[in-house]
MIDO-341116 format. One line per field, with one value per residue (C-alpha): residue number from 0; residue in three letters; x, y, z. Coordinates in Angstrom, 3 decimals. Layout:
BEGIN
pos (NUM/...)
code (ALA/...)
u (X/...)
v (Y/...)
w (Z/...)
% end
This chain:
BEGIN
pos (0/1/2/3/4/5/6/7/8/9/10/11/12/13/14/15/16/17/18/19/20/21/22/23/24/25/26/27/28/29/30/31/32/33/34/35/36/37/38/39/40/41/42/43/44/45/46/47/48/49/50/51/52/53/54/55/56/57/58/59/60/61/62/63/64/65/66/67/68/69)
code (MET/LYS/LYS/ALA/LEU/THR/THR/THR/LYS/VAL/ILE/LYS/GLY/ASP/ILE/ASN/ARG/ALA/LEU/LYS/ARG/PHE/LYS/SER/SER/THR/ILE/ASP/SER/GLY/HIS/LEU/GLU/GLU/LEU/ARG/GLU/ARG/LYS/GLU/TYR/LYS/LYS/PRO/THR/THR/VAL/LYS/ARG/LYS/MET/MET/LYS/ASP/ALA/ILE/ARG/LYS/GLN/GLN/TRP/ASP/LEU/GLU/LYS/GLU/LYS/GLU/VAL/TYR)
u (-91.191/-90.729/-91.442/-90.145/-92.384/-93.305/-92.609/-92.878/-92.022/-94.155/-92.313/-92.792/-96.018/-97.589/-99.796/-101.567/-98.090/-97.173/-100.435/-100.327/-96.423/-97.653/-100.089/-98.177/-95.268/-97.556/-99.014/-95.526/-94.423/-97.061/-98.286/-102.276/-102.212/-101.381/-103.869/-105.778/-104.924/-104.769/-108.218/-109.902/-108.311/-108.301/-107.618/-104.517/-106.800/-108.941/-105.631/-104.319/-108.010/-108.173/-104.185/-104.899/-108.200/-106.442/-103.830/-106.543/-108.464/-104.751/-103.805/-106.922/-107.016/-103.534/-104.563/-107.514/-105.604/-103.075/-105.571/-106.649/-103.451/-103.485)
v (81.065/85.029/85.637/88.664/91.517/90.986/94.257/95.357/98.927/100.259/101.144/103.948/104.053/100.831/100.207/97.017/95.492/96.198/94.591/91.579/91.018/91.699/89.495/86.713/87.483/87.234/83.706/82.420/83.608/81.749/84.675/83.952/80.812/81.120/83.947/81.602/78.941/81.775/82.784/80.615/77.957/74.036/72.150/69.821/66.642/68.037/68.610/65.169/63.740/65.290/64.728/61.028/61.212/63.021/60.133/57.349/59.215/59.505/56.042/54.773/56.944/55.609/52.028/52.622/54.352/51.079/49.212/50.899/50.646/46.679)
w (-77.947/-78.324/-81.948/-84.015/-85.017/-88.731/-90.329/-94.240/-95.366/-98.533/-101.277/-103.782/-101.803/-103.521/-100.469/-101.713/-102.729/-99.150/-97.467/-99.584/-98.344/-94.394/-94.819/-96.213/-93.710/-90.641/-92.031/-92.769/-88.972/-87.372/-85.129/-86.723/-85.859/-82.383/-82.208/-82.813/-80.245/-77.517/-78.149/-75.501/-73.244/-73.780/-70.977/-71.872/-71.507/-74.460/-76.194/-75.851/-76.773/-80.202/-81.245/-80.246/-82.363/-85.206/-85.328/-85.315/-88.066/-90.043/-89.638/-90.907/-93.925/-94.206/-93.764/-96.913/-99.121/-98.812/-99.674/-102.626/-104.310/-103.933)
% end
């Protein structure tokens, strides 16, 4: 999926505010996250294994939280 480029206008020469807005819009658009993901190749099996481990960990954490409530 192609993402739109992030642009920011500098108003009244306030470069700090423009940088702050640029950083937040870059994070919100997902460009930074995509860059980190593409930094190195990950085999599909590695990605799937990590997703499974994360799902198991989340499920166990939820069960522990449920036990603490009762």
